[in-house]
N, C-alpha and C positions, 0 to 999 in steps of 0.2 A: 504494500500499499504506499502511495506517495503522500508525504506530509510536507506542507509548506509552512515556513516560519517567517513572519514579518520581522525584518532585521534592520538594524541601524548601519550595518556594515556587510562586507562581502564574504566573510568567512565564519567558521563555526564558533570562534571566540567572541563574535560581535554580540551586542545586547539585543534582546527582543525589542522590537519597536513598540511604543506605546499606542500607535495608531495602525490601522490595517490598510485602508485605502491609500493613505499617503505615506506609507513606509518606503524608505529609500530602496530597499532590496527585499527580495524573497529568496530564502534558501530552501531548496527542494531536496528532501531526503527520501531514500528508499532503502529498506533493510538496514536502517541505522547508519547509512552512509550518505554523505553530501554528494548528490549527483549533478546539481546544477545551481548556479546563482543567476538570478534574473534581476536586472535593474528595472525598477518600476517606472515605466514611461508615463503613467497616469497620475503621478503624485502631485503635480502642479495644476492640473486642469479640473474642470467640473466633471461630475459623474464618476469619480474615481472608484467608489465602492463597487458599482456594477461592472465597470471595465476591468478591475482587478479580479473580481469573481469570475468573469468570463475568461480572462487570461489564464488563471489557475485551472479552471475547468478544461481548457484546451490542453494543459499540460498533464491532465488526468490526475490531478491532485484530489484526494478524498477528505483531507483534514487540514485545517488552517489554524495556526497558533499565533496569537497577537495579544497585545496588552488590552486593546479596546476595539470593539466593532461598532461602526456607525449603523444607522437604520437601513442602508441600502445595499449591502452586499448580499 
C-alpha cells in the first residue's frame, strides 16, 4: 500500500507539514521505503486541496498523513 506524507522537506528526516494542500512536498512510501518525492505544484494556487487529492490518487496513494486537513481534499 502506498502512503503519502505531507512534508516540509525532500527526505525522510524532514518534518511532517502542518498543512496538507499547501505542503511543500509529498513523500510517497511503499513497504516502509521512500519510493518517490513529489514537489507540490499546487501549494500556491487556489483549489490546492482538491488538486493534491487528485495528484495523490493518480499516484495510487491509499493513505495520507498530514498535520491538518482542510475541508476540500
